C-alpha positions in Angstrom: -142.5 -1.3 15.9 -141.1 0.8 13.2 -142.4 0.6 9.3 -139.9 1.5 6.5 -141.1 2.9 3.2 -140.4 0.4 0.4 -141.1 0.0 -2.7 -144.1 2.3 -2.7 -145.7 0.8 0.4 -145.2 0.9 4.3 -143.7 -2.3 5.6 -143.7 -3.0 9.6 -140.4 -5.0 10.5 -138.9 -5.7 13.8 -135.0 -6.1 14.6 -133.9 -7.9 17.6 -130.4 -9.6 18.5 -126.8 -9.5 17.5 -124.6 -11.3 15.3 -124.9 -12.3 11.4 -128.4 -11.3 9.6 -131.1 -13.3 9.7 -134.9 -12.9 8.3 -137.9 -14.6 8.7 -140.6 -14.4 6.4 -144.3 -15.8 7.6 -147.0 -17.9 5.9 -150.1 -16.5 3.8 -152.9 -14.9 6.0 -150.5 -14.6 9.3 -147.9 -12.0 10.0 -144.6 -11.5 12.1 -145.9 -12.7 15.4 -146.3 -16.1 13.7 -142.5 -16.0 14.6 -142.4 -15.2 18.1 -140.5 -18.3 19.5 -138.1 -18.2 16.5 -137.4 -14.8 17.0 -136.5 -15.3 20.9 -134.3 -18.3 20.4 -132.4 -16.8 17.2 -131.8 -13.6 18.6 -129.2 -15.3 20.7 -127.1 -15.7 17.8 -128.4 -13.8 14.7 -129.6 -10.2 14.0 -133.2 -11.2 13.4 -135.6 -9.6 11.2 -139.2 -10.2 11.1 -141.8 -8.3 8.9 -145.0 -8.3 7.7 -145.4 -9.3 4.1 -147.0 -6.9 1.7 -150.7 -7.5 2.1 -150.7 -9.1 5.6 -150.6 -7.8 9.3 -149.8 -3.9 9.7 -148.2 -3.6 6.3 -149.9 -1.9 3.3 -152.1 -4.0 1.3 -152.6 -2.2 -2.2 -155.6 -3.6 -3.9 -153.8 -4.8 -7.1 -152.3 -8.0 -8.2 -148.9 -8.8 -6.9 -146.1 -10.3 -8.8 -143.0 -12.4 -7.4 -140.8 -9.7 -8.6 -142.8 -7.2 -7.0 -142.4 -9.1 -3.6 -138.6 -9.8 -4.1 -138.1 -6.1 -4.8 -140.2 -5.6 -1.1 -137.6 -7.9 0.2 -134.5 -6.5 -0.9 -135.7 -2.9 -0.1 -136.0 -3.8 3.2 -132.6 -5.7 3.7 -131.7 -2.1 2.2 -133.4 -0.1 4.5 -132.0 -2.0 7.9 -128.3 -2.0 6.4 -128.3 -6.0 5.7 -126.2 -6.6 2.8 -126.8 -10.8 3.2 -129.0 -12.6 5.2 -129.8 -16.3 6.2 -133.2 -16.5 5.2 -136.0 -18.4 6.8 -139.3 -18.8 4.9 -142.4 -20.8 5.6 -144.9 -21.8 3.0 -145.3 -18.7 1.1 -142.1 -17.4 3.0 -140.4 -20.1 1.3 -141.9 -19.3 -2.3 -140.8 -15.6 -1.8 -137.4 -16.7 -0.6 -136.9 -18.8 -4.2 -138.0 -15.8 -6.2 -135.7 -13.1 -4.2 -132.8 -15.7 -4.5 -133.0 -16.1 -8.2 -133.8 -12.2 -8.9 -131.1 -11.3 -6.5 -128.3 -13.8 -6.6 -125.7 -13.7 -3.2 -128.6 -12.0 -1.1 -128.8 -14.9 1.1 -126.2 -16.6 2.9 -128.2 -19.5 3.3 -132.0 -20.5 3.1 -134.3 -22.7 5.0 -137.5 -23.6 3.1 -140.1 -24.7 5.4 -143.2 -26.4 3.8 -142.9 -25.0 0.9 -142.3 -25.4 -3.1 -140.9 -24.5 -6.0 -143.8 -25.2 -8.3 -147.7 -25.7 -7.6 -149.7 -28.7 -8.9 -152.8 -27.7 -11.4 -154.9 -28.6 -8.5 -153.0 -26.2 -5.9 -153.0 -23.3 -8.5 -157.1 -24.2 -9.0 -157.3 -24.1 -4.9 -155.9 -20.3 -4.9 -158.4 -19.6 -7.2 -161.2 -20.9 -5.2 -160.1 -19.5 -2.0 -159.8 -16.0 -4.0 -163.5 -16.5 -4.9 -164.4 -17.4 -1.4 -162.8 -14.4 0.0 -164.7 -12.3 -2.5 -168.3 -13.5 -1.3 -167.7 -13.9 2.2 -164.7 -11.9 3.6 -161.6 -13.0 5.2 -164.0 -15.1 7.7 -164.7 -17.4 5.1 -161.2 -18.7 5.2 -160.6 -19.0 9.0 -161.8 -22.5 9.7 -161.0 -24.2 6.1 -157.7 -22.8 6.6 -157.2 -24.2 10.2 -158.3 -27.3 9.1 -155.7 -27.1 6.0 -152.8 -26.3 8.3 -153.2 -28.1 11.6 -154.3 -31.6 12.5 -157.4 -32.3 14.2 -155.9 -33.6 17.3 -153.6 -30.6 17.4 -156.7 -28.1 16.9 -158.5 -29.8 19.7 -155.7 -29.7 22.2 -154.6 -25.9 21.6 -157.8 -23.8 21.7 -155.7 -20.5 22.6 -153.3 -20.9 19.7 -155.9 -21.9 17.3 -158.2 -18.4 18.3 -154.7 -16.6 18.1 -153.9 -17.9 14.4 -157.7 -17.6 13.5 -157.3 -13.7 14.4 -154.2 -13.4 12.1 -156.5 -14.8 9.2 -159.4 -12.8 9.9 -157.5 -9.5 10.1 -155.5 -10.2 7.1 -157.0 -7.5 4.5 -158.8 -8.9 2.1 -156.9 -7.1 -0.7 -153.6 -8.6 0.3 -155.1 -11.9 0.7 -156.3 -11.7 -2.9 -153.3 -9.9 -4.0 -150.6 -12.3 -2.7 -152.9 -15.5 -4.0 -152.2 -13.7 -7.5 -148.3 -14.2 -6.8 -147.8 -17.5 -4.9 -149.5 -19.8 -7.9 -147.0 -18.2 -10.4 -144.0 -19.9 -8.9 -142.3 -22.3 -11.3 -138.5 -22.3 -10.4 -137.9 -26.0 -10.1 -135.8 -26.0 -13.3 -133.7 -23.1 -12.0 -132.8 -24.4 -8.5 -129.3 -25.4 -9.4 -128.6 -21.9 -9.4 -129.1 -21.8 -5.5 -125.7 -23.2 -4.3 -125.9 -21.7 -0.8 -126.5 -24.0 2.2 -130.1 -25.1 2.1 -132.5 -26.7 4.5 -136.1 -28.1 3.1 -137.9 -28.6 6.5 -141.5 -30.0 6.3 -144.0 -31.6 8.7 -144.5 -35.2 8.0 -148.4 -34.4 7.9 -148.9 -31.5 5.9 -151.3 -31.9 3.2 -151.0 -27.8 2.1 -147.3 -28.4 0.9 -146.9 -32.3 1.3 -143.1 -33.8 1.8 -143.1 -34.5 -1.6 -142.4 -30.9 -2.7 -139.5 -30.8 -0.1 -138.0 -34.0 -1.6 -137.8 -31.7 -5.1 -136.2 -29.0 -3.4 -133.7 -31.4 -1.7 -133.1 -33.5 -4.9 -132.6 -30.2 -7.3 -131.0 -27.5 -4.9 -127.2 -28.3 -5.4 -126.7 -27.7 -1.1 -129.4 -29.3 0.3 -130.8 -31.7 2.6 -134.3 -32.6 4.3 -135.7 -33.0 7.6 -139.2 -34.4 8.2 -140.9 -33.1 11.2 -143.2 -36.0 12.7 -146.5 -35.3 13.8 -146.7 -31.7 12.5 -148.8 -30.4 9.7 -148.1 -27.3 7.6 -147.1 -24.5 10.1 -144.8 -26.8 11.4 -143.2 -24.4 13.8 -146.4 -23.6 15.8 -147.5 -27.3 15.8 -143.6 -28.8 16.8 -141.7 -25.5 18.2 -139.3 -28.1 19.8 -138.5 -29.7 16.5 -138.7 -27.2 14.1 -136.2 -25.0 16.4 -133.8 -27.7 17.1 -133.6 -28.7 13.3 -132.8 -24.9 12.6 -130.0 -25.2 15.0 -128.6 -28.2 14.1 -128.4 -26.7 10.5 -127.1 -23.1 11.6 -124.3 -25.0 13.9 -123.2 -26.8 10.6 -123.1 -24.0 8.3 -121.5 -21.5 10.6 
């Protein structure tokens, strides 16, 4: 896969399909392969850009504290590199956080937004959880994150039924550079844009697993209430990585949303 020199780092990305531009932004401790099924489906209608975020996958992982402005600049730089002046955005968890930050830093950059299993602000408990995870990584490396993260992201019953998928996701977590995880964990908890959501007027979909304990549906309800042009869909029987746990429901919701706005 190609890499682009953006904002002082090398960003791995892939472009497939044809049509309007659409970008996919993955969760913390994942990589662009998280979106394989969505890329396959969405490439029928869109020119799809998937990429590894700063500190993840095969993108550079500088050993510094990242900021949301820095990450928004990465996204703008990558879109400029591929020649996408405006894109439809799909971000899950941190990908949703990054999308909100980018939409506010670069107004007009997104034609629509799907904000999956994410939030415009973290609770004090959520902020503390990031500090605790960083401490665990500093002490025990990324291996210390594997089992606790799988348990937080997926329902017990699903993990038991999908050992191959769990092994794949475990490998994404395990191979995330520790510096990247720590750097990104400095940026995510700083999101605090609930009061600015009214500035984002493009069509939005707040999509969330009904059983998500990492970014519960209550956070998506705030997005749906505060974003001027947003609807919310809960995916039954899905946890945090709702696209992996219930891919049919997740992608059906995407298709309905895009049919409505295009």
